C-alpha positions as CSV (number, residue, x, y, z in Angstrom):
1,M,73.4,98.9,100.2
2,D,73.8,95.2,100.7
3,I,77.6,94.5,100.4
4,A,76.9,90.9,99.5
5,D,75.1,92.0,96.3
6,P,77.7,93.0,93.7
7,K,74.8,94.1,91.4
8,A,73.7,96.7,94.0
9,H,76.4,99.0,92.6
10,S,77.0,100.4,89.2
11,V,80.4,100.8,87.6
12,H,80.9,102.3,84.1
13,M,82.8,100.0,81.8
14,S,84.8,103.0,80.5
15,T,86.3,103.5,84.0
16,P,89.8,102.1,84.3
17,L,89.8,98.7,86.1
18,Q,91.8,99.9,89.1
19,H,89.3,102.8,89.6
20,Q,86.4,100.3,89.4
21,I,88.0,98.1,92.0
22,V,88.9,100.9,94.4
23,T,85.4,102.4,93.9
24,R,83.7,99.2,94.9
25,A,86.2,98.6,97.8
26,L,85.4,102.0,99.1
27,E,81.6,101.2,98.9
28,I,82.3,98.1,100.8
29,I,84.2,99.7,103.7
30,S,82.9,103.3,103.7
31,D,80.6,102.4,106.6
32,E,83.0,101.6,109.5
33,K,80.7,98.7,110.6
34,H,81.9,96.8,107.4
35,W,85.6,97.5,108.2
36,T,88.0,95.4,110.3
37,T,91.6,95.1,111.5
38,R,94.0,92.3,112.0
39,V,92.2,90.0,109.6
40,V,91.4,90.2,105.9
41,S,87.7,89.7,106.5
42,S,85.3,88.3,109.0
43,E,81.8,87.1,109.5
44,A,79.3,89.2,111.5
45,D,80.3,87.4,114.7
46,G,84.0,88.3,114.1
47,T,85.1,84.8,112.9
48,P,87.8,85.3,110.3
49,C,86.9,84.0,106.8
50,P,88.1,84.4,103.2
51,C,87.1,87.7,101.6
52,Q,85.2,85.9,98.9
53,D,83.1,84.0,101.4
54,P,79.4,85.0,101.1
55,L,79.3,85.3,104.9
56,A,82.1,87.9,105.0
57,V,80.7,91.3,106.1
58,R,83.7,93.1,107.5
59,F,86.9,93.7,105.5
60,C,90.3,95.4,106.0
61,A,91.6,97.5,103.1
62,I,93.2,94.5,101.4
63,G,90.1,92.4,101.9
64,A,87.9,95.0,100.4
65,L,90.1,95.4,97.3
66,F,90.2,91.6,96.8
67,R,86.5,91.3,97.4
68,A,85.8,94.1,94.9
69,A,88.2,92.5,92.3
70,S,86.6,89.1,92.8
71,E,83.1,90.6,92.3
72,L,84.2,92.3,89.1
73,L,86.4,89.6,87.7
74,G,85.5,86.3,89.3
75,D,88.2,83.9,90.5
76,G,90.8,85.7,88.4
77,G,90.6,88.9,90.5
78,A,93.6,88.3,92.8
79,E,96.2,89.8,90.5
80,Q,94.0,92.8,89.9
81,G,93.5,93.1,93.7
82,F,97.3,93.4,94.1
83,K,97.5,96.0,91.3
84,A,94.7,98.0,93.0
85,E,96.7,97.9,96.2
86,K,99.8,99.2,94.4
87,F,97.6,101.9,92.7
88,V,96.3,103.1,96.1
89,L,99.7,103.2,97.7
90,A,101.4,105.0,94.7
91,A,98.6,107.6,94.4
92,N,99.2,108.4,98.1
93,N,103.0,108.6,97.8
94,R,103.4,105.5,100.0
95,P,104.5,102.9,97.5
96,H,106.7,101.1,100.1
97,D,104.3,101.1,103.0
98,P,102.3,97.9,103.6
99,L,98.6,98.6,103.3
100,P,97.7,96.1,106.0
101,Q,100.0,97.9,108.4
102,I,98.4,101.3,107.5
103,N,94.9,99.7,107.9
104,D,95.7,98.3,111.4
105,Q,97.8,101.1,112.8
106,E,96.4,104.3,111.2
107,G,92.7,103.4,111.1
108,H,89.5,103.5,109.0
109,A,89.5,107.3,108.3
110,V,93.0,107.1,106.8
111,I,92.1,104.1,104.6
112,V,88.9,105.8,103.3
113,A,90.9,109.0,102.6
114,M,93.6,107.0,100.8
115,F,91.0,105.3,98.6
116,K,89.3,108.6,97.8
117,H,92.6,110.3,97.0
118,A,93.5,107.4,94.7
119,L,90.2,107.8,92.9
120,A,90.7,111.6,92.5
121,S,94.2,111.1,91.0
Protein backbone atom coordinates (compact mmCIF):
# COMPACT_ATOMS: atom_id res chain seq x y z
CA MET A 1 0.00 0.00 0.00
CA ASP A 2 1.28 3.48 -0.83
CA ILE A 3 1.26 5.39 2.48
CA ALA A 4 1.11 8.68 0.59
CA ASP A 5 -2.26 7.73 -0.92
CA PRO A 6 -4.98 8.19 1.69
CA LYS A 7 -7.49 6.73 -0.74
CA ALA A 8 -5.57 3.44 -0.77
CA HIS A 9 -7.34 2.40 2.41
CA SER A 10 -10.99 2.08 3.27
CA VAL A 11 -12.57 3.11 6.53
CA HIS A 12 -16.24 2.68 7.26
CA MET A 13 -17.94 5.91 8.27
CA SER A 14 -19.85 4.08 11.02
CA THR A 15 -16.54 3.32 12.78
CA PRO A 16 -15.83 5.78 15.63
CA LEU A 17 -13.40 8.49 14.61
CA GLN A 18 -10.70 7.44 17.09
CA HIS A 19 -10.80 3.90 15.69
CA GLN A 20 -10.55 5.26 12.15
CA ILE A 21 -7.49 7.32 13.06
CA VAL A 22 -5.75 4.49 14.92
CA THR A 23 -6.59 2.03 12.14
CA ARG A 24 -5.01 4.28 9.53
CA ALA A 25 -2.02 5.06 11.76
CA LEU A 26 -1.46 1.33 12.22
CA GLU A 27 -1.60 0.86 8.44
CA ILE A 28 1.02 3.59 8.09
CA ILE A 29 3.56 2.14 10.56
CA SER A 30 2.76 -1.58 10.58
CA ASP A 31 5.73 -2.14 8.27
CA GLU A 32 8.75 -1.18 10.35
CA LYS A 33 10.38 0.50 7.35
CA HIS A 34 7.71 3.25 7.71
CA TRP A 35 8.36 3.73 11.45
CA THR A 36 10.93 5.96 13.12
CA THR A 37 12.20 7.19 16.48
CA ARG A 38 13.39 10.54 17.86
CA VAL A 39 11.48 12.55 15.22
CA VAL A 40 7.78 12.80 14.39
CA SER A 41 8.40 11.97 10.75
CA SER A 42 11.10 11.93 8.14
CA GLU A 43 11.76 11.73 4.43
CA ALA A 44 13.24 8.59 2.86
CA ASP A 45 16.78 9.89 3.45
CA GLY A 46 16.08 10.46 7.17
CA THR A 47 15.63 14.22 6.98
CA PRO A 48 13.02 15.26 9.59
CA CYS A 49 9.87 16.82 8.16
CA PRO A 50 6.30 17.58 9.23
CA CYS A 51 4.06 14.53 9.30
CA GLN A 52 1.71 16.15 6.77
CA ASP A 53 4.55 16.68 4.29
CA PRO A 54 3.98 14.62 1.13
CA LEU A 55 7.66 13.56 1.32
CA ALA A 56 7.21 12.03 4.79
CA VAL A 57 7.56 8.23 4.62
CA ARG A 58 8.62 7.28 8.16
CA PHE A 59 6.59 8.13 11.26
CA CYS A 60 6.76 7.67 15.00
CA ALA A 61 3.55 6.71 16.82
CA ILE A 62 2.50 10.35 17.23
CA GLY A 63 3.43 11.21 13.67
CA ALA A 64 1.35 8.31 12.35
CA LEU A 65 -1.68 9.36 14.43
CA PHE A 66 -1.39 12.96 13.26
CA ARG A 67 -0.84 11.93 9.64
CA ALA A 68 -3.91 9.69 9.82
CA ALA A 69 -6.02 12.43 11.43
CA SER A 70 -4.85 14.88 8.79
CA GLU A 71 -5.71 12.47 5.96
CA LEU A 72 -9.18 11.90 7.40
CA LEU A 73 -10.00 15.45 8.50
CA GLY A 74 -7.68 17.84 6.66
CA ASP A 75 -6.02 20.71 8.49
CA GLY A 76 -8.38 20.36 11.46
CA GLY A 77 -7.03 16.94 12.39
CA ALA A 78 -4.55 17.98 15.09
CA GLU A 79 -7.10 17.97 17.92
CA GLN A 80 -8.32 14.53 16.88
CA GLY A 81 -4.71 13.33 16.70
CA PHE A 82 -4.29 14.29 20.38
CA LYS A 83 -7.56 12.52 21.21
CA ALA A 84 -6.40 9.40 19.39
CA GLU A 85 -3.16 9.45 21.39
CA LYS A 86 -5.15 9.63 24.65
CA PHE A 87 -7.43 6.83 23.41
CA VAL A 88 -4.45 4.54 22.71
CA LEU A 89 -2.82 5.27 26.06
CA ALA A 90 -6.05 4.83 28.04
CA ALA A 91 -6.92 1.57 26.26
CA ASN A 92 -3.50 0.24 27.27
CA ASN A 93 -3.79 1.39 30.90
CA ARG A 94 -0.95 3.88 30.38
CA PRO A 95 -2.78 7.23 30.48
CA HIS A 96 0.13 9.07 32.11
CA ASP A 97 2.95 7.68 29.96
CA PRO A 98 4.15 9.86 27.06
CA LEU A 99 3.59 8.04 23.76
CA PRO A 100 6.79 9.50 22.23
CA GLN A 101 8.80 8.02 25.12
CA ILE A 102 7.14 4.62 24.65
CA ASN A 103 7.86 4.85 20.92
CA ASP A 104 11.53 5.68 21.38
CA GLN A 105 12.34 3.47 24.37
CA GLU A 106 10.10 0.42 23.97
CA GLY A 107 10.09 0.09 20.19
CA HIS A 108 8.03 -0.71 17.14
CA ALA A 109 6.52 -3.99 18.35
CA VAL A 110 5.17 -2.34 21.51
CA ILE A 111 3.60 0.53 19.54
CA VAL A 112 1.97 -1.84 17.06
CA ALA A 113 0.65 -3.98 19.94
CA MET A 114 -0.71 -0.89 21.71
CA PHE A 115 -2.51 0.30 18.57
CA LYS A 116 -3.99 -3.18 18.02
CA HIS A 117 -5.07 -3.44 21.66
CA ALA A 118 -6.76 -0.02 21.46
CA LEU A 119 -8.66 -1.12 18.34
CA ALA A 120 -9.77 -4.33 20.08
CA SER A 121 -11.12 -2.46 23.09
